[in-house]
N, C-alpha and C positions, 0 to 999 in steps of 0.2 A: 504493500500500500504506500502510495506517495504521501510524503509529509506535506501539510498545508500550513502556510505561514500567513500572518496578518501583516500587511504592508501599509504604511502610512503614506498617502499621496501628499507630498509637501505643498503643491501649488493649490490644492482645493481644500485640504484639511479633512478629506473623506477617508474612511477606513474601508478597505476592500480585502476580500479573501482571494489568494492567488497561489500560484506555484512558487517554489523556492526561487529566490532572486538574489543577485549580488548587490542590490540596493540596501543601503543602511538606513534604518528608520531614524527619524528625527526624535531622539529621546528628549526628556525634559532637560537633561544636562546639555545636550547639543543646542537646543533652543536658547538656553541661557547664554551659552558661549556665542551663538550667532547674534543675540541681542547685544552682547558686549561689543562684538565687531561693528554692529550697526551704530552703536553709541560712539565708538571711536571714529567711525566714518563721518558722522555728523559733526563731531567736534574738530577733528584734525584733517578731514578731507580724504579723498580716495588715495592720495599719494602715500598715506600712512599705512595702507594695507598691502599685504603681499598679493601675488597673483591668485594663489589658492584662497586667500581670505576674501578677495573680491568675488571670486566664483561662488564661494560658500554663501555670501550674503545675497548675491544676485539670484542664485538658483535654489536657495534655502535647503542646502545640503550640509552635512557635517564637513568640517575643514579637512579631515583625513580623506574623505571621498573626493572633495574638491581638488586636493593635492594630486590624487591619482588621475583625475580628469585632466588637469593641466599638464601633467607629465605625459599622458597618453593621448593628447588631443589629436596628434597626427599618426598615431600607431593603430594597427589593425585590431588591437585588443579593446579599443573603445568602440562599443557597438550598442545597438538598441536605443533605449531611452537616454543613456548617457551621451551617445553620439548626437542624438537629435537635440538635446538640450544645449550642448556645446556649439552645434551648428547654428542654432537659433541665436545664441549669444554672440557668436562671431559675425553673423549676418547683421545683427543690430549694431555692433561696433563698426562694421564696414559702412553701413548707412549713415551713422553719425559722422564718420570721417568725411563722407561725401556731402554732408549737409552744409550749405553756406549759411553761417550764422548772421550774416548781414541782413537786416530787415529791408523789405521792399517798401518804398515810400511812393505809393501810387494814388493816394487820396488824402484829403484833409483829415479824415478819421485816422488814417495810418500815422500822420504827423502828430496829431493830438495824443495818440496812443503811446508815443515814445517820450513825450514831454512829462517829466515827473511832477507830482503834486506840489513839490517845493517851489517850482517855477510857476505853475498855473495859479497858485494861491499866494505868491509873493507880494509883499507890500510895495515893492518897487518894480518898475518895468524892466524885464530882461529881454534883450534882443539876441536871438540865436540864428546861426547859419547852419543849415544842413547841406552837406556836400554829397551829391549823388553821382553814381557812375552811369554809363549808358543804359544799364538795365534798371535804373531807378532804385538801386540799392544804396543804402546809407554807408558812405565810406569815411565820413568825418562829421563831427558835430562840435560846434564851438560857440561860446557866448562872447559876443563882440562888444556889448555895452550893457551897463546896468544904470538905470536912472530914468529920467523923464524922456520919453520918446520925442525927438524933434529932428528936423532935417539936418541941423548942424551936428547933433550928437551921433546920428547914424549915418556915417559917411560911406559911400561905395567902396572907397579904398580899404577900409577895415573889413567890410563885408565880403569883398571878393578876394582878398589876400589869401584866406584859407582855401578858397576854391582853386586858385591858381597853384598854390603849394601842393595840393592833393590831386591835381589834374582832374578836377570835377567836370562832368559833362553838363551838369545843371545844378542849381541851388534852390533851396526853399528857405524863405525867411520866416521866422516865428517870433512873436513877442506876446507877452501876457498883458492883460488889463487888470490891475489891482481892484478896480471897481466891481469886478464880477460880470460886467456886461461886455461881451466880445465884439459888439458892433464897432466897426472902424471909425476913427475920427478923421477930420480933414487932414490932420498931420500924418496919419497913417497912410492916407491916399497919396499925399505928396511924396512921402518917403518911398512908397511902392513904385510910383512913376519914375523917380530918379534911379532907383535900383534896376528897374526894368530897362531903362535906356543904357545904363552902364553895362548890364549883362549882354545886351545886343552888341555893343561896341567890342566887348571882350570875347564874344562868341561863347559865353556861358549863360544860357538863358535862365531867367528867373521863372522857375516852374510854378511857384505859388508863394503867396504870403498868407500865413495863417495866424489869426489872432486867437489866443487861448485864454481861458479864465476858469474860475472854479465852477462856473455854470454851463460851460460849453465852448464852442469854437466857431470861428468865421473864416471862410476861405474866399480870398479874392478871385481865385481861378474859378471855383464852382459857382460863384455869383456873377460871373461874366465881366468882372471889373478888370481882370488881368488878361 
């Protein structure tokens, strides 16, 4: 008669009856150790963990088993569920390596989404330049002035210097309204026109000027002003 063992499925927490397996169940001691690894990961970051510990935390397996999986990742002895789990982990790592972390700025909502609350709710006006590449990805962000927005304070030279330095294909201007109302003022419109003309001369178009506040945002482009 074949012996039957009770295996713990780590990813679902379910208990199933099956044939003898080389999988090690997650005992209470193992869970405690993995919790300790997770705590160390949260405090010190992934760099503080070994390869085996990273696999143990990610796949919820004992460290000893994870060490075998790491050692045998390319060996024929790694098969079945172990091989499937490691292949899934390797595929995820590959996808993350190929993921471009630079956000795409293709709308005023996307612009507002990357401006922190500390700027949107600031008591002084912050004027920022977002430098974009040809794919409208953010390649550089810089605050060029802090204070009351005026044509003299926000000069095209300061605004387009970062764009030239970072070889931007286009720029987006952003500033906040401490009043909470993102409706552009006459000064906002004047500054936008000056920056638009400067961008045309430099060959770095002003893609948009977005006014942000604690209550919302306003886009010159989406309102047909730019």
